[in-house]
C-alpha positions, 0 to 999 in steps of 0.5 A: 463474295457476299450478296447483298439484298435490301434490307426491310427499311431499305428501298430498292430500285427496279427495273421491269422491261416488258415488250413495250415499256419500260417501268421504274419503281422504287419501294420498300416492305414495312415491317407489317410485310405490306410493299410501299411504292415511294416512286415509278416512271415509264417510258413506251418502246417498241425496242424488245420482240419475244424478250430479246432487244432488236433496238438498243439505241431506242431501248437506251432511250426509253430507259433514260426516260423511265429513269428521268421520270422515276428521278422526278418524283424521287428528287435523288439520282438513281445509281443502281437497280434490279432488273426484271427481264421479260418472260418471253425470254426464260426457260424453264426447267426441272430437276430432280437432285439427292444427296445422302446425309448419312443419318445426321441432321440435314444443314446449309451445306447440304441445301447448297449441294442440291443446288449445285448439282441442279446448276451443274446440269445447265448448259454453259450458254445459259445463266440461271437466275433462280433455282427454287426448290418445288418441295423435298423428301427426306427418306419416306417424309415428302412435302418438306418446306425447310429440311434443315434441322431435320435427322435422315438418310437421303435428301431429295427435291425436284429443283425449278430453274428459270434461266435465260440466254448469257447473250441475251443477259449481255446484252441487257447489262450493257445497255443498262451500263450505258445509262450509268446504272449497276445492275445488282442482279437480274430477276425472272419475270414469272416469279416476281409477277406471283409474289406480286399478285399472290398472297402468302396464302394463294401461293400455298393453298395453289393458284394459277396466274395468267399474266396479260402483257402486250405481246405476250401471255405467262401462264404460272402454277404455284404450290406451297410457297413455290413456283410449280409451273411457268409458260409463256404464249405469244398473244398479248393485248396488242393482238387484240388491238391488231384485230381491231385494226384490220377490221376497221382499217384504222391505224394502231394508235386509234385501234388501242384508242378504241380498245382503251374506250370501248373495248369489251368481251362481254357486253352488260344487256343496257350497253348492247344497242348503244351506238358508237360513232366512230367518223370519220374513221369508219365511213360513219358506220354506226357501231355498238359494244357488242360488235367490237365485242364479236370482235375480240371474243374469237382471239381471246377463246383462241388463248383461253383454249391454250391456257386451259389446255396447258393446266389440263396437260399438269392436272385436269382438275387443276382448274377448278381446284386453284384459284385463278387469277388474270394480271398484267396490263392487259387485264384492264380489258373491260369483261375479260376476267369475266370472259376466261371464267365463263370459258373455264367453268371456273371464276377468275379473279382480277389481281392487282399488286397483293399488299402494296402501297403507293405512299402518296395513295395513287392506285396501283395497278395490275401493270404494277404486279411484277415490279412490287413483286420483285421488291418483295423477292428481295425484301424477304429472308426465305428467297435470299438463297435460289438469286444468283449474280449475274456473272457465271463465274461468280456463281461458285463465289456467291454460294460459298459467301453465303453457305459461309454467312449462314454457318456463322449466323 
């Protein structure tokens, strides 16, 4: 019972669930390893909090809206899709495992045995989405990317486990099936975002990725081509909107419009004294961009402090040695990457989807990064092993089918 991944030339449909929107993207990987997006459709909602559905009916309506928009562009119906779960419902674990290969060549079965050992230590009420080796050690040789075909006695590694609650996954699956969509599999947001924003060189050399969404911000660290660390913070772009809403006593819709038009955390000298008249919602109070920046800087500083503290706990020199990149829907706030760079004392780059293009020449934004990364994940051979099907009882069947298929090849 082998899991079917799309080939290079096949298109895959990805549904990216986030706290305030559902994004559907159809795309494929070209022969030159670029992601070609053929269609996209999205729908806003307020049905997900902390990665959990709080209003299934509204979530279902949003999914139908996103699918209708996607199908209108594709000019065909969508019957199956891969699902990206929000980062806030993903938990991580690092599990060290080892096996004895008795002086022979390392085979695929030995790698599968390590995966089995790691996943067996995950509680029964959780589902493993990805089991990623950080690197392998064979006897005294460390930092091995792929140990197969090497000779040795003891093979060990530390697995990075990305998992979610079985009930959370079951709720998403039930809602998706009500919309007549077959969920082909579930993916974790932090991994997909990294694959979408970072080039292969950045993943290998070392990069810290800040993914700022509506209600949460996820910090991910990649090195040697693998995800090494992931942590989610309960702060996003909507919290900055709330800051403006409370200060000016206007609605969230008006505050979001104000932020999109004039929001910034860094003001150019030429714009400091340019007045902004927001009649009648603020009583004809004359404002300027420096006033708005002064309101948005304190909560941004608080987020930056939490992010860099997390990095310093891993390695105090990491944020100075690694590239630091910013992506996600919240990354579009003017001056945010520059301001975070000032606070980090190290440059922070804005990261739109890497090596990805829309077939209609539309510009892909940082908010499309996760879906692009999911398409890259699905179409790349090296990411096939860690992916598991949705039902726990199918895990061993899947691993057996994978082992048999690789042995035959």
